C-alpha positions as CSV (number, residue, x, y, z in Angstrom):
1,A,-7.2,4.6,-11.8
2,I,-8.3,1.4,-10.0
3,A,-12.0,0.8,-10.0
4,E,-13.4,-0.2,-6.6
5,G,-15.1,-3.3,-8.1
6,C,-11.9,-4.8,-9.6
7,L,-10.5,-6.2,-6.3
8,A,-12.1,-9.6,-6.9
9,E,-10.4,-9.9,-10.3
10,M,-7.1,-8.5,-9.1
11,E,-7.0,-10.7,-6.0
12,V,-5.3,-13.6,-7.8
13,H,-2.5,-11.2,-8.8
14,M,-2.0,-9.5,-5.5
15,P,0.6,-11.9,-4.2
16,Q,2.9,-10.7,-7.0
17,L,1.7,-7.1,-7.1
18,F,1.9,-6.4,-3.3
19,P,5.7,-6.9,-3.0
20,F,6.2,-4.6,-6.1
21,L,4.0,-1.9,-4.6
22,M,5.9,-2.1,-1.3
23,E,9.2,-1.8,-3.2
24,Q,7.9,1.3,-4.9
25,L,7.4,3.0,-1.5
26,S,11.2,3.4,-1.6
27,A,11.5,4.5,-5.2
28,E,13.7,7.5,-6.0
29,L,10.9,9.4,-7.8
30,P,8.4,11.0,-5.4
31,Q,5.6,10.3,-8.0
32,L,6.2,6.6,-7.7
33,R,6.0,6.7,-3.9
34,C,2.8,8.7,-4.1
35,I,1.2,6.2,-6.6
36,A,2.3,3.2,-4.5
37,C,0.7,4.8,-1.4
38,W,-2.5,5.4,-3.3
39,T,-2.6,1.9,-4.8
40,L,-2.0,0.3,-1.5
41,S,-4.9,2.3,-0.1
42,R,-7.2,1.0,-2.8
43,Y,-6.3,-2.6,-1.9
44,G,-6.7,-2.0,1.8
45,A,-9.4,-4.7,1.9
46,W,-7.0,-7.3,0.6
47,I,-4.3,-6.2,3.0
48,A,-6.8,-6.5,5.9
49,K,-8.0,-9.9,4.7
50,Q,-4.4,-11.2,4.5
51,A,-3.6,-9.8,8.0
52,A,-6.7,-11.5,9.4
53,S,-6.2,-14.8,7.7
54,Q,-2.4,-15.0,8.3
55,Q,-1.9,-16.2,4.7
56,Q,1.0,-13.9,4.2
57,P,4.1,-14.7,6.3
58,G,4.7,-12.1,9.0
59,D,2.5,-9.3,10.1
60,I,1.5,-7.7,6.8
61,G,-0.7,-5.1,8.4
62,R,2.0,-3.9,10.6
63,F,4.5,-3.9,7.8
64,V,2.3,-1.7,5.6
65,C,1.4,0.7,8.4
66,E,5.0,1.1,9.4
67,S,6.0,1.7,5.8
68,L,3.3,4.3,5.4
69,M,4.2,6.0,8.7
70,R,7.8,6.2,7.6
71,L,6.7,8.1,4.5
72,T,4.8,10.6,6.5
73,L,8.3,11.9,7.3
74,D,9.4,11.9,3.6
75,R,11.3,14.9,2.3
76,N,8.6,15.5,-0.3
77,K,5.3,17.0,0.9
78,K,3.2,15.3,-1.7
79,V,4.5,11.9,-0.6
80,Q,3.7,12.9,3.0
81,V,0.1,13.7,2.1
82,A,-0.2,10.5,0.0
83,A,1.1,8.4,2.9
84,C,-1.2,10.1,5.4
85,S,-4.2,9.6,3.1
86,A,-3.3,5.9,2.5
87,F,-2.9,5.3,6.2
88,G,-6.2,6.9,6.9
89,S,-7.9,4.7,4.3
90,L,-6.4,1.5,5.8
């Protein structure tokens, strides 16, 4: 689990962690896709900050939202629920 207060400490690692999490949204195992959705939702504040500051190339907010919306149509119902929950958190 990721504690709510650890974002400040993890922020320096997010540029490396974020691409990994986005990659896991396409993982073969549904459990990995679910965990990636959940983790991205926990770091929604960082994603919003990046989208607002334009520090990440491209539209990071749109990229995350489109990826989560794609997973709402996943063949696995648990992944669908995780994607909907993550989207709602963002």
